[in-house]
C-alpha positions in Angstrom: -0.1 -22.0 3.0 0.4 -19.8 0.0 0.6 -22.8 -2.4 -3.0 -23.5 -1.9 -3.9 -20.2 -3.6 -2.1 -21.0 -6.9 -5.2 -22.7 -8.5 -7.0 -19.4 -8.3 -4.1 -17.3 -9.6 -3.0 -15.9 -6.3 0.8 -16.2 -6.1 2.1 -13.2 -4.2 1.1 -10.3 -1.9 0.1 -8.1 -4.8 -2.4 -10.7 -6.0 -3.7 -11.2 -2.5 -4.3 -7.5 -2.3 -6.6 -7.7 -5.3 -4.2 -7.3 -8.2 -4.6 -3.5 -8.2 -2.8 -3.0 -5.0 -6.0 -3.2 -2.9 -4.8 -0.7 -0.4 -1.8 0.0 1.9 0.6 -2.9 2.5 3.7 -3.1 4.7 6.1 -5.3 2.8 9.5 -6.7 3.9 12.3 -6.3 1.5 15.3 -8.5 2.1 18.7 -7.1 1.6 20.5 -7.5 -1.7 24.2 -7.9 -2.4 26.7 -6.7 -4.9 27.0 -3.3 -6.5 23.3 -2.6 -6.4 23.2 -3.4 -2.6 20.0 -2.5 -0.7 19.7 -3.0 3.0 16.7 -4.9 4.3 13.7 -2.8 5.1 10.0 -2.6 5.7 8.3 -0.6 3.1 4.8 1.0 3.2 3.5 0.5 -0.3 0.3 1.3 -2.1 0.4 0.4 -5.8 0.0 3.4 -8.0 0.7 5.8 -5.1 3.9 7.3 -3.8 3.8 6.8 0.0 7.0 8.9 0.1 7.4 11.1 -2.9 10.9 12.2 -1.7 12.2 8.6 -1.4 15.0 7.3 -3.6 13.8 5.8 -6.8 15.3 2.4 -5.8 12.8 2.4 -3.0 10.0 2.8 -5.6 8.9 6.0 -3.7 7.7 3.9 -0.8 8.2 5.0 2.8 11.1 2.8 3.9 12.1 1.7 7.3 15.6 0.3 7.1 16.6 -2.8 9.0 20.4 -2.9 9.5 20.5 -5.7 12.1 18.0 -8.5 12.7 17.4 -7.1 16.2 15.8 -4.0 14.5 13.3 -5.9 12.4 10.4 -6.0 14.9 10.9 -2.5 16.0 11.0 -1.1 12.5 7.8 -3.0 11.6 6.1 -1.4 14.6 7.3 2.0 13.4 6.1 1.3 9.9 2.7 0.3 11.3 2.5 3.5 13.4 3.5 5.7 10.5 1.1 4.1 8.0 -1.7 3.9 10.6 -1.6 7.6 11.2 -1.6 8.5 7.5 -4.0 5.9 6.2 -6.3 5.6 9.3 -5.5 1.9 9.9 -5.9 0.9 13.5 -5.6 -2.9 13.3 -3.1 -4.8 11.2 -3.0 -8.4 10.2 -0.4 -10.5 8.4 -1.4 -11.9 5.1 -0.4 -15.5 4.1 2.3 -13.9 2.0 4.0 -12.1 4.9 2.7 -8.6 4.1 0.8 -6.6 6.7 -2.5 -5.0 5.8 -5.7 -3.6 7.4 -7.0 -6.4 9.5 -10.6 -6.0 8.3 -9.4 -6.2 4.7 -7.4 -9.4 5.4 -10.3 -11.1 7.0 -12.6 -10.2 4.1 -10.1 -11.2 1.5 -9.4 -14.6 3.2 -13.1 -15.3 3.1 -13.3 -14.4 -0.6 -10.4 -16.6 -1.5 -11.7 -19.5 0.5 -15.0 -19.2 -1.4 -13.1 -19.1 -4.7 -11.1 -22.2 -3.7 -14.2 -24.1 -2.9 -15.8 -23.2 -6.2 -12.5 -24.2 -8.0 -12.5 -27.6 -6.2 -9.6 -26.8 -3.8 -9.7 -26.9 0.0 
């Protein structure tokens, strides 16, 4: 589904959010390997804003909910939604086409905007 947005310059969750961050997103970070290992995690991010000023710099100062085993992934997402919902007054979440979670009203509005842009650009 994400490929269809390429003609209008939307290639990732940041672009979907509006290019300037567009608000609070919950983003999944896969684990990395090697000397710079990072475990998988859900991160509450808002571009240009430190959601956790005390976080480690490698977490980009985003509130991070580590996922050590695949069985923890869904529970940690719910915890991230609860935490972000309380702080940013978001009551309903929706998954974006890029796999991020954002305010459901924002996602619906943005999808409509992007569909309109695609129509104008000659896409589907």
